[in-house]
DRENTORKOL-3810 file (N, C-alpha, C; in nm, 4 decimals):
REM DRENTORKOL-3810
@n.u->0.8658; n.v->-2.9653; n.w->0.4167; ca.u->0.8860; ca.v->-2.8791; ca.w->0.3030; c.u->0.7508; c.v->-2.8181; c.w->0.2656
@n.u->0.7533; n.v->-2.6929; n.w->0.2232; ca.u->0.6301; ca.v->-2.6299; ca.w->0.1767; c.u->0.6627; c.v->-2.5380; c.w->0.0604
@n.u->0.5623; n.v->-2.5148; n.w->-0.0218; ca.u->0.5756; ca.v->-2.4264; ca.w->-0.1368; c.u->0.4683; c.v->-2.3192; c.w->-0.1265
@n.u->0.5008; n.v->-2.1986; n.w->-0.1707; ca.u->0.4067; ca.v->-2.0875; ca.w->-0.1623; c.u->0.4150; c.v->-2.0049; c.w->-0.2893
@n.u->0.3089; n.v->-1.9332; n.w->-0.3186; ca.u->0.3114; ca.v->-1.8304; ca.w->-0.4230; c.u->0.2817; c.v->-1.6986; c.w->-0.3525
@n.u->0.3686; n.v->-1.6014; n.w->-0.3718; ca.u->0.3603; ca.v->-1.4762; ca.w->-0.2964; c.u->0.2224; c.v->-1.4122; c.w->-0.3045
@n.u->0.1633; n.v->-1.4099; n.w->-0.4219; ca.u->0.0329; ca.v->-1.3436; ca.w->-0.4381; c.u->-0.0816; c.v->-1.4186; c.w->-0.3700
@n.u->-0.0574; n.v->-1.5420; n.w->-0.3296; ca.u->-0.1612; ca.v->-1.6192; ca.w->-0.2602; c.u->-0.1506; c.v->-1.6081; c.w->-0.1078
@n.u->-0.0472; n.v->-1.5432; n.w->-0.0587; ca.u->-0.0306; ca.v->-1.5220; ca.w->0.0855; c.u->-0.1118; c.v->-1.3989; c.w->0.1246
@n.u->-0.1898; n.v->-1.4112; n.w->0.2282; ca.u->-0.2759; ca.v->-1.3019; ca.w->0.2738; c.u->-0.1929; c.v->-1.1786; c.w->0.3108
@n.u->-0.2192; n.v->-1.0647; n.w->0.2461; ca.u->-0.1456; ca.v->-0.9435; ca.w->0.2820; c.u->-0.1948; c.v->-0.8856; c.w->0.4142
@n.u->-0.1032; n.v->-0.8242; n.w->0.4869; ca.u->-0.1373; ca.v->-0.7559; ca.w->0.6114; c.u->-0.0855; c.v->-0.6129; c.w->0.6021
@n.u->-0.1458; n.v->-0.5244; n.w->0.6779; ca.u->-0.1061; ca.v->-0.3833; ca.w->0.6808; c.u->-0.0609; c.v->-0.3464; c.w->0.8211
@n.u->0.0621; n.v->-0.3829; n.w->0.8578; ca.u->0.1078; ca.v->-0.3587; ca.w->0.9950; c.u->0.1318; c.v->-0.2118; c.w->1.0283
@n.u->0.1541; n.v->-0.1285; n.w->0.9251; ca.u->0.1794; ca.v->0.0142; ca.w->0.9457; c.u->0.1177; c.v->0.0916; c.w->0.8296
@n.u->0.0841; n.v->0.2189; n.w->0.8498; ca.u->0.0293; ca.v->0.2976; ca.w->0.7392; c.u->0.1245; c.v->0.2999; c.w->0.6188
@n.u->0.0682; n.v->0.2755; n.w->0.5011; ca.u->0.1474; ca.v->0.2772; ca.w->0.3784; c.u->0.2316; c.v->0.1534; c.w->0.3560
@n.u->0.2133; n.v->0.0508; n.w->0.4400; ca.u->0.2948; ca.v->-0.0711; ca.w->0.4327; c.u->0.2053; c.v->-0.1941; c.w->0.4207
@n.u->0.2300; n.v->-0.2723; n.w->0.3194; ca.u->0.1628; ca.v->-0.4008; ca.w->0.3037; c.u->0.2698; c.v->-0.5084; c.w->0.3097
@n.u->0.2444; n.v->-0.6133; n.w->0.3860; ca.u->0.3450; ca.v->-0.7186; ca.w->0.4030; c.u->0.2813; c.v->-0.8562; c.w->0.3904
@n.u->0.3615; n.v->-0.9480; n.w->0.3398; ca.u->0.3256; ca.v->-1.0894; ca.w->0.3360; c.u->0.4382; c.v->-1.1643; c.w->0.4076
@n.u->0.4028; n.v->-1.2647; n.w->0.4880; ca.u->0.5015; ca.v->-1.3328; ca.w->0.5719; c.u->0.5049; c.v->-1.4819; c.w->0.5423
@n.u->0.6264; n.v->-1.5363; n.w->0.5402; ca.u->0.6499; ca.v->-1.6802; ca.w->0.5260; c.u->0.7405; c.v->-1.7203; c.w->0.6414
@n.u->0.7055; n.v->-1.8315; n.w->0.7067; ca.u->0.7818; ca.v->-1.8777; ca.w->0.8225; c.u->0.8347; c.v->-2.0190; c.w->0.7980
@n.u->0.9611; n.v->-2.0380; n.w->0.8314; ca.u->1.0171; ca.v->-2.1730; ca.w->0.8381; c.u->1.0274; c.v->-2.2084; c.w->0.9862
@n.u->1.0943; n.v->-2.3169; n.w->1.0168; ca.u->1.1101; ca.v->-2.3520; ca.w->1.1579; c.u->1.1971; c.v->-2.2518; c.w->1.2315
@n.u->1.2909; n.v->-2.1859; n.w->1.1613; ca.u->1.3843; ca.v->-2.0995; ca.w->1.2311; c.u->1.3948; c.v->-1.9574; c.w->1.1756
@n.u->1.3224; n.v->-1.9251; n.w->1.0676; ca.u->1.3322; ca.v->-1.7921; ca.w->1.0070; c.u->1.1944; c.v->-1.7397; c.w->0.9684
@n.u->1.1879; n.v->-1.6080; n.w->0.9530; ca.u->1.0711; ca.v->-1.5425; ca.w->0.8949; c.u->1.1187; c.v->-1.4586; c.w->0.7779
@n.u->1.0493; n.v->-1.4710; n.w->0.6659; ca.u->1.0731; ca.v->-1.3843; ca.w->0.5508; c.u->0.9528; c.v->-1.2930; c.w->0.5381
@n.u->0.9787; n.v->-1.1649; n.w->0.5199; ca.u->0.8689; ca.v->-1.0698; ca.w->0.5013; c.u->0.8906; c.v->-0.9945; c.w->0.3710
@n.u->0.7833; n.v->-0.9840; n.w->0.2956; ca.u->0.7831; ca.v->-0.9198; ca.w->0.1646; c.u->0.7000; c.v->-0.7930; c.w->0.1776
@n.u->0.7678; n.v->-0.6768; n.w->0.1719; ca.u->0.7053; ca.v->-0.5479; ca.w->0.1988; c.u->0.6840; c.v->-0.4686; c.w->0.0714
@n.u->0.5644; n.v->-0.4177; n.w->0.0519; ca.u->0.5358; ca.v->-0.3150; ca.w->-0.0472; c.u->0.5136; c.v->-0.1866; c.w->0.0316
@n.u->0.5997; n.v->-0.0895; n.w->0.0074; ca.u->0.5946; ca.v->0.0367; ca.w->0.0812; c.u->0.5545; c.v->0.1492; c.w->-0.0133
@n.u->0.4561; n.v->0.2276; n.w->0.0271; ca.u->0.4198; ca.v->0.3467; ca.w->-0.0482; c.u->0.5256; c.v->0.4538; c.w->-0.0251
@n.u->0.5367; n.v->0.5478; n.w->-0.1172; ca.u->0.6286; ca.v->0.6590; ca.w->-0.0985; c.u->0.5968; c.v->0.7279; c.w->0.0340
@n.u->0.6985; n.v->0.7617; n.w->0.1105; ca.u->0.6907; ca.v->0.8280; ca.w->0.2407; c.u->0.6396; c.v->0.7386; c.w->0.3538
@n.u->0.6222; n.v->0.6089; n.w->0.3279; ca.u->0.5877; ca.v->0.5177; ca.w->0.4375; c.u->0.7048; c.v->0.5143; c.w->0.5353
@n.u->0.6732; n.v->0.5069; n.w->0.6642; ca.u->0.7758; ca.v->0.5106; ca.w->0.7691; c.u->0.7661; c.v->0.3852; c.w->0.8546
@n.u->0.8805; n.v->0.3223; n.w->0.8749; ca.u->0.8934; ca.v->0.2164; ca.w->0.9756; c.u->0.9580; c.v->0.2853; c.w->1.0954
@n.u->0.8839; n.v->0.3030; n.w->1.2050; ca.u->0.9368; ca.v->0.3813; ca.w->1.3173; c.u->1.0577; c.v->0.3167; c.w->1.3847
@n.u->1.1309; n.v->0.3986; n.w->1.4582; ca.u->1.2496; ca.v->0.3593; ca.w->1.5341; c.u->1.2119; c.v->0.2464; c.w->1.6301
@n.u->1.2820; n.v->0.1338; n.w->1.6204; ca.u->1.2513; ca.v->0.0187; ca.w->1.7049; c.u->1.3712; c.v->-0.0757; c.w->1.7081
@n.u->1.3621; n.v->-0.1764; n.w->1.7935; ca.u->1.4606; ca.v->-0.2844; ca.w->1.7954; c.u->1.3871; c.v->-0.4137; c.w->1.8299
@n.u->1.4544; n.v->-0.5244; n.w->1.8061; ca.u->1.3996; ca.v->-0.6565; ca.w->1.8386; c.u->1.5159; c.v->-0.7537; c.w->1.8547
@n.u->1.4918; n.v->-0.8684; n.w->1.9164; ca.u->1.6011; ca.v->-0.9627; ca.w->1.9407; c.u->1.6466; c.v->-1.0382; c.w->1.8165
@n.u->1.5766; n.v->-1.0214; n.w->1.7056; ca.u->1.6074; ca.v->-1.0956; ca.w->1.5833; c.u->1.7180; c.v->-1.0299; c.w->1.5020
@n.u->1.8034; n.v->-1.1101; n.w->1.4413; ca.u->1.8912; ca.v->-1.0602; ca.w->1.3361; c.u->1.8027; c.v->-1.0337; c.w->1.2148
@n.u->1.8354; n.v->-0.9326; n.w->1.1373; ca.u->1.7536; ca.v->-0.8960; ca.w->1.0216; c.u->1.8456; c.v->-0.8653; c.w->0.9041
@n.u->1.8092; n.v->-0.9186; n.w->0.7884; ca.u->1.8787; ca.v->-0.8844; ca.w->0.6643; c.u->1.7742; c.v->-0.8227; c.w->0.5729
@n.u->1.7972; n.v->-0.6971; n.w->0.5331; ca.u->1.7046; ca.v->-0.6227; ca.w->0.4486; c.u->1.7600; c.v->-0.6185; c.w->0.3065
@n.u->1.6753; n.v->-0.6550; n.w->0.2101; ca.u->1.7113; ca.v->-0.6581; ca.w->0.0685; c.u->1.6180; c.v->-0.5660; c.w->-0.0081
@n.u->1.6698; n.v->-0.4605; n.w->-0.0691; ca.u->1.5869; ca.v->-0.3710; ca.w->-0.1493; c.u->1.5815; c.v->-0.4270; c.w->-0.2914
@n.u->1.4612; n.v->-0.4565; n.w->-0.3365; ca.u->1.4405; ca.v->-0.5128; ca.w->-0.4698; c.u->1.4024; c.v->-0.4022; c.w->-0.5685
@n.u->1.3115; n.v->-0.3148; n.w->-0.5258; ca.u->1.2671; ca.v->-0.2014; ca.w->-0.6075; c.u->1.2555; c.v->-0.0781; c.w->-0.5206
@n.u->1.2809; n.v->0.0385; n.w->-0.5782; ca.u->1.2610; ca.v->0.1648; ca.w->-0.5090; c.u->1.3834; c.v->0.2103; c.w->-0.4323
@n.u->1.3625; n.v->0.3136; n.w->-0.3502; ca.u->1.4692; ca.v->0.3698; ca.w->-0.2671; c.u->1.4203; c.v->0.3802; c.w->-0.1244
@n.u->1.5074; n.v->0.3418; n.w->-0.0340; ca.u->1.4737; ca.v->0.3364; ca.w->0.1072; c.u->1.5851; c.v->0.4036; c.w->0.1863
@n.u->1.5475; n.v->0.4923; n.w->0.2766; ca.u->1.6440; ca.v->0.5498; ca.w->0.3695; c.u->1.6362; c.v->0.4678; c.w->0.4976
@n.u->1.7456; n.v->0.4044; n.w->0.5320; ca.u->1.7502; ca.v->0.3157; ca.w->0.6483; c.u->1.8510; c.v->0.3704; c.w->0.7481
@n.u->1.8069; n.v->0.3819; n.w->0.8730; ca.u->1.8957; ca.v->0.4247; ca.w->0.9809; c.u->1.9118; c.v->0.3079; c.w->1.0772
@n.u->2.0373; n.v->0.2690; n.w->1.1016; ca.u->2.0692; ca.v->0.1596; ca.w->1.1930; c.u->2.1747; c.v->0.2112; c.w->1.2907
@n.u->2.1405; n.v->0.2045; n.w->1.4197; ca.u->2.2339; ca.v->0.2476; ca.w->1.5247; c.u->2.2896; c.v->0.3871; c.w->1.4959
@n.u->2.2015; n.v->0.4770; n.w->1.4510; ca.u->2.2393; ca.v->0.6153; ca.w->1.4280; c.u->2.3050; c.v->0.6443; c.w->1.2940
@n.u->2.3318; n.v->0.5425; n.w->1.2137; ca.u->2.3940; ca.v->0.5609; ca.w->1.0822; c.u->2.2874; c.v->0.5468; c.w->0.9735
@n.u->2.2754; n.v->0.6486; n.w->0.8877; ca.u->2.1735; ca.v->0.6503; ca.w->0.7827; c.u->2.2376; c.v->0.6232; c.w->0.6468
@n.u->2.1728; n.v->0.5344; n.w->0.5716; ca.u->2.2166; ca.v->0.5003; ca.w->0.4362; c.u->2.0960; c.v->0.5052; c.w->0.3425
@n.u->2.1216; n.v->0.5445; n.w->0.2194; ca.u->2.0191; ca.v->0.5411; ca.w->0.1150; c.u->2.0375; c.v->0.4093; c.w->0.0394
@n.u->1.9360; n.v->0.3246; n.w->0.0430; ca.u->1.9431; ca.v->0.1940; ca.w->-0.0208; c.u->1.8645; c.v->0.1958; c.w->-0.1515
@n.u->1.9204; n.v->0.1339; n.w->-0.2531; ca.u->1.8594; ca.v->0.1237; ca.w->-0.3851; c.u->1.8542; c.v->-0.0239; c.w->-0.4245
@n.u->1.7908; n.v->-0.0574; n.w->-0.5372; ca.u->1.7832; ca.v->-0.1994; ca.w->-0.5752; c.u->1.9211; c.v->-0.2662; c.w->-0.5754
@n.u->1.9269; n.v->-0.3797; n.w->-0.5101; ca.u->2.0517; ca.v->-0.4532; ca.w->-0.4943; c.u->2.1206; c.v->-0.4264; c.w->-0.3625
@n.u->2.0768; n.v->-0.3240; n.w->-0.2887; ca.u->2.1366; ca.v->-0.2938; ca.w->-0.1582; c.u->2.0896; c.v->-0.3949; c.w->-0.0543
@n.u->2.1817; n.v->-0.4313; n.w->0.0325; ca.u->2.1525; ca.v->-0.5252; ca.w->0.1410; c.u->2.2068; c.v->-0.4664; c.w->0.2698
@n.u->2.1251; n.v->-0.4693; n.w->0.3742; ca.u->2.1684; ca.v->-0.4228; ca.w->0.5060; c.u->2.1554; c.v->-0.5381; c.w->0.6048
@n.u->2.2604; n.v->-0.5601; n.w->0.6819; ca.u->2.2583; ca.v->-0.6617; ca.w->0.7865; c.u->2.2435; c.v->-0.5876; c.w->0.9186
@n.u->2.1321; n.v->-0.6127; n.w->0.9859; ca.u->2.0986; ca.v->-0.5421; ca.w->1.1097; c.u->2.1151; c.v->-0.6389; c.w->1.2268
@n.u->2.2070; n.v->-0.6097; n.w->1.3180; ca.u->2.2296; ca.v->-0.7005; ca.w->1.4303; c.u->2.1102; c.v->-0.7060; c.w->1.5262
@n.u->2.1069; n.v->-0.8117; n.w->1.6005; ca.u->2.0082; ca.v->-0.8286; ca.w->1.7064; c.u->2.0133; c.v->-0.7085; c.w->1.8008
@n.u->1.8980; n.v->-0.6576; n.w->1.8395; ca.u->1.8806; ca.v->-0.5482; ca.w->1.9350; c.u->1.9260; c.v->-0.4102; c.w->1.8853
@n.u->1.9687; n.v->-0.3976; n.w->1.7596; ca.u->2.0101; ca.v->-0.2669; ca.w->1.7070; c.u->1.8855; c.v->-0.1834; c.w->1.6767
@n.u->1.8838; n.v->-0.0595; n.w->1.7243; ca.u->1.7713; ca.v->0.0288; ca.w->1.6933; c.u->1.7813; c.v->0.0700; c.w->1.5471
@n.u->1.6665; n.v->0.0693; n.w->1.4788; ca.u->1.6638; ca.v->0.1031; ca.w->1.3370; c.u->1.5271; c.v->0.1577; c.w->1.2972
@n.u->1.5257; n.v->0.2295; n.w->1.1836; ca.u->1.4024; ca.v->0.2860; ca.w->1.1278; c.u->1.4223; c.v->0.2990; c.w->0.9774
@n.u->1.3111; n.v->0.3213; n.w->0.9058; ca.u->1.3205; ca.v->0.3340; ca.w->0.7601; c.u->1.2164; c.v->0.4317; c.w->0.7096
@n.u->1.2485; n.v->0.4932; n.w->0.5960; ca.u->1.1574; ca.v->0.5837; ca.w->0.5262; c.u->1.1655; c.v->0.5502; c.w->0.3779
@n.u->1.0508; n.v->0.5206; n.w->0.3174; ca.u->1.0472; ca.v->0.4903; ca.w->0.1744; c.u->1.0543; c.v->0.6208; c.w->0.0960
@n.u->1.1625; n.v->0.6410; n.w->0.0216; ca.u->1.1795; ca.v->0.7617; ca.w->-0.0587; c.u->1.1017; c.v->0.7538; c.w->-0.1895
@n.u->1.0604; n.v->0.6332; n.w->-0.2254; ca.u->0.9779; ca.v->0.6090; ca.w->-0.3437; c.u->0.8991; c.v->0.4813; c.w->-0.3162
@n.u->0.7998; n.v->0.4482; n.w->-0.3987; ca.u->0.7360; ca.v->0.3180; ca.w->-0.3809; c.u->0.8446; c.v->0.2099; c.w->-0.3860
@n.u->0.8405; n.v->0.1169; n.w->-0.2913; ca.u->0.9502; ca.v->0.0211; ca.w->-0.2773; c.u->0.8985; c.v->-0.1197; c.w->-0.2514
@n.u->0.9784; n.v->-0.2173; n.w->-0.2947; ca.u->0.9560; ca.v->-0.3577; ca.w->-0.2622; c.u->1.0815; c.v->-0.4063; c.w->-0.1918
@n.u->1.0643; n.v->-0.4547; n.w->-0.0684; ca.u->1.1758; ca.v->-0.4919; ca.w->0.0186; c.u->1.1488; c.v->-0.6303; c.w->0.0758
@n.u->1.2527; n.v->-0.7118; n.w->0.0811; ca.u->1.2439; ca.v->-0.8424; ca.w->0.1459; c.u->1.3311; c.v->-0.8388; c.w->0.2708
@n.u->1.2705; n.v->-0.8720; n.w->0.3850; ca.u->1.3429; ca.v->-0.8830; ca.w->0.5111; c.u->1.3471; c.v->-1.0295; c.w->0.5520
@n.u->1.4631; n.v->-1.0722; n.w->0.6022; ca.u->1.4791; ca.v->-1.2068; ca.w->0.6562; c.u->1.5146; c.v->-1.1908; c.w->0.8031
@n.u->1.4434; n.v->-1.2634; n.w->0.8886; ca.u->1.4646; ca.v->-1.2552; ca.w->1.0333; c.u->1.5041; c.v->-1.3915; c.w->1.0888
@n.u->1.5980; n.v->-1.3893; n.w->1.1821; ca.u->1.6337; ca.v->-1.5096; ca.w->1.2565; c.u->1.6443; c.v->-1.4716; c.w->1.4031
@n.u->1.5813; n.v->-1.5446; n.w->1.4923; ca.u->1.4897; ca.v->-1.6553; ca.w->1.4674; c.u->1.3533; c.v->-1.6070; c.w->1.4189
@n.u->1.2569; n.v->-1.6952; n.w->1.4169; ca.u->1.1210; ca.v->-1.6643; ca.w->1.3687; c.u->1.0634; c.v->-1.5457; c.w->1.4434
@n.u->0.9965; n.v->-1.4586; n.w->1.3691; ca.u->0.9215; ca.v->-1.3466; ca.w->1.4285; c.u->0.7827; c.v->-1.3992; c.w->1.4665
@n.u->0.7668; n.v->-1.4423; n.w->1.5885; ca.u->0.6372; ca.v->-1.4939; ca.w->1.6339; c.u->0.5292; c.v->-1.3853; c.w->1.6240
@n.u->0.5679; n.v->-1.2590; n.w->1.6411; ca.u->0.4694; ca.v->-1.1507; ca.w->1.6329; c.u->0.4171; c.v->-1.1321; c.w->1.4906
@n.u->0.4800; n.v->-1.1910; n.w->1.3914; ca.u->0.4333; ca.v->-1.1823; ca.w->1.2526; c.u->0.3544; c.v->-1.3055; c.w->1.2096
@n.u->0.3383; n.v->-1.4028; n.w->1.2978; ca.u->0.2611; ca.v->-1.5231; ca.w->1.2600; c.u->0.1155; c.v->-1.4881; c.w->1.2471
END
């Protein structure tokens, strides 16, 4: 068991306009994203299942060619290997949960 405080986790900048903090369990990765307006997560896929939770702001998310505008309270379930991308329409705070662990985020 471990306990963390989000503000004490070292922030990383994996993409322009994106700051992320990562927490890993034995089988999952949680990522806490602060996105600047117009920040872009480019088109990509990965073997992990992903659940995206918009906490603040507006995010345009495209999954397998389908685009949705997500607002606070919106949740998107992204299947393994599905191509997806995102564009922050406003400053946003988003939590992503990945299964299994994202080793590339360790």
